[in-house]
C-alpha positions, -999 to +999 in steps of 0.1 A: -217-641+215-217-673+232-240-696+222-231-714+256-261-724+278-251-714+311-251-749+334-265-728+362-297-716+347-327-738+364-355-718+349-386-747+337-391-745+299-422-726+305-395-695+321-379-692+299-404-694+269-426-664+289-387-647+285-386-654+248-427-639+241-410-608+259-384-598+242-408-605+207-437-578+224-405-556+230-392-554+203-432-554+180-422-583+158-389-575+142-355-580+162-320-556+161-291-571+163-284-570+196-319-589+204-314-617+178-284-624+197-304-628+233-332-645+214-306-670+200-292-675+236-327-678+252-337-707+224-305-729+235-315-719+267-352-729+265-341-765+247-318-772+277-347-761+297-362-780+331-392-796+318-422-782+337-433-808+358-473-820+358 
């Protein structure tokens, strides 16, 4: 599994956060191995995301 964040992603932190929330909703609160990998990728993307403009 690659843990690098794609530099082409220009999503805001809010957009990535919504995807993280959707992942948790789909999982029912327990992540599978594949979902954990996706979660880790999303958290890294979220940390590097473009901040939402006010």
